[in-house]
N, C-alpha and C positions, 0 to 999 in steps of 0.2 A: 477504707473512705469514711469511719464513723465522723472525723471532722468536719469533712467535704458536706455527708448530709446532715449536721449537725448545720454549717451554716446555712444550707440551703430551707430547711424548716427552721430558722429562726423570722422572726418578726420583722426585726430592723436591717437596712439593706446590707448587701456584701460587694464589697472591694474585692474583683477581680484580676490578677493581670499575668498575662502570657510573657514570658520574658525569653531569650535566646536569639539565633540566626534569620540567615533567608526563606529556612523553611516554615516557624513562624512569622518568619516579617510577610512572606507571601503575596512580595511582588512582583510583577513580570511575569512569571509561570506560569498564572492562575488564569492569565489571558483576560484579565477582569470580571471574572466568578470571585465568589464568598470564596479564603481561605477557610480554614477551619476555624479560629477565632472567633469570626464572625456567624460560623454555623451556631456556634457555642452564644455568642451573644443571643440572637436567633431565640433560641432552646432557654434561655432561662429567660430573657426581657419580656419573650411574646407569649410563646406558649407555656413556660408555668409561671405564668402574670408575677413575675417578677420585678418590673418598669423602675422602679428606681435605682433597681444594680445597678452597677458600673462594672467594664470591661475596657479594662486599659490593658493597649497592645504596645510595648519598647522596643521589639525586636526590631535587629538591624541587621540586615546583606552583610555578609563578610563576618561577621561577630566569630569569635572564638573568647570562653571563658577567662583569658585577662581581658578583654573589651568590659564584658558583665561587670566584672570586678572592678576596674577604673571606673566607671561612669553608674556605678552603683545607688549613689546616693542620689543623684536627676535622675536615672530611670528606672528606682524602685524604692528605693526610701525615702522620696519624699510625699509618693501616696500609701505610705503604713498599709498595704493592701493586706484581707483579710486572708488571701489564697495566692497561690503564685502556683502556676503552672511551668516550668522548667525543662527547655527542650535543645538543649546543647550539644557540640562534637561531632561534626561531619564538618568544620574547618580547623578542628583540631586536631584530629585526626590529618591532618595532608602532613607529606613530609615537610609543603613548601611554607611551610610555619613555624616548625622548631619549637613545636610544642610539644615536649614528653608527656608520656603516659601519667608518670608519676607527678608531674606537674598538672594534666587535666586534673587528675583524682583530687590532688590535693585542693586547689582551686573552686571542686567542685564542690569537696568540705567547707571551704570559705564560704562560700558563695548560701552552705543551708545553715550555716552559727551567724551570718548576716539576716538570712530570712529568721531563723529563730530567735532572735536580737530585737526584730522588730515585730514577735508575736504573729507572722505570716503561718496559715500551715501550707506544707508543701505539699508539694506532687512532682516527683521527677519523669521524664519521659526518653525514652529512647524516641528513636528517627527515624525515617524510613532507609529501607537498606539501600544501598549503589546498585545500579544493575551491573551484571556481569563483563570484566574486561571493556568496564570502559573510565575509570579515573581510576588508573595505576600507583598517582600522589596520595591515596585516601586509601581503598579497595583493599591491600594488606594489616593496616591498621584498623581500619573501624570497630573488626570486633571485639576488640580488644578494648578499646573507649565507649564501648556498648558494657561490656559485662564490666567497666568502672562503676558504669552509673547504677546497673544493676547492682553492683558490692558498695555502693554510698547508701543507696535506697535500705538495705538490708540491714547494713548496719549502725543509719542511723535514725531506724525507723519510723520511715518515712513511705507512700504509696509509693505505686510505678506503674509507671501507663507502658507495657511492655511496646510500640508501635514495630518496633525492628520483629520481629520475633512473630508476632500478629503477621506482620507480610510477608514474611521468609514461608509458615504456613503454607501462601499457595502463592512457588514462587513463578508461573505462567499467569498469574491475574496479577500480578505489583506489577508484571511489567508495564501494562495498561493503565495504572495510577500513575504514569510517571511521564513528566515532562523532555526530562534529559538523563544524565548520568547518575545525579542526585538531589533533585527537585522534583515536588510533590507537583501536578497537573492539579486542575478544579476535583477532578475523582477523584484521586489521590487526597483531595482535604477533605473530600466527602467520607471517604474513609477512617480518616486522623478520627473526623468530628464523631461518628459514629460509632467507635474504636472509644476514643474520650465516654461518650454519655452513657455506653454499657457499661464500660468499668465505674464511671459514675452513678450508674445506677439509675439514668434519668430518658433513656434511652425508651422510642416510644415507636415501634413502629407504622401507626396511624396516624401521626402528627406527620407535617410538613414538611421539616427539617428530615425524619425516621424514613420518608417515601421518598428522599433525594435519588436518585439510580446510583446504583454503583453496580461494572462490573461484574 
């Protein structure tokens, strides 16, 4: 995370991009509450005193890695972000999408290639787990797609925020963080934000964002 720390410490403003699917989009299932990208914005721009930093979210519900590549110029490249938080895979792993694991991993690598060409610091993220027994089109394949994200992180040398492993460490708790089979509710987004902030080294349990209630 040294490159993220350097961005947080530099005097010039930073452009942060969140890129992904409905889980990052944060629509509907948060019931009007803030999603994790908005908690990040509050932490960065208000609590850490970086009001000139810009947080851009271009995640779209239903997206796969194919969509992120097809729309890359409009939703990513035009902003020339200093850092990107990439969370994707929940739709890719569905048998209804016909997107094999090998293509998913190749698409991830191509996304990394394109962000590297922009000079962007890349943070890969796994996503929330699926509630057991609720999504038969996704559940059997989900672990393999999350493992592909871990593999790309390791092979390409970019940091990983492993939300999946973090949530699965408390299986009885994360049930309360879900709005449905594979979308987090407002508490789940708080859990996302807190773990993200901890991994980035910016969590403060006494701050407003740090004191938000999580089961």
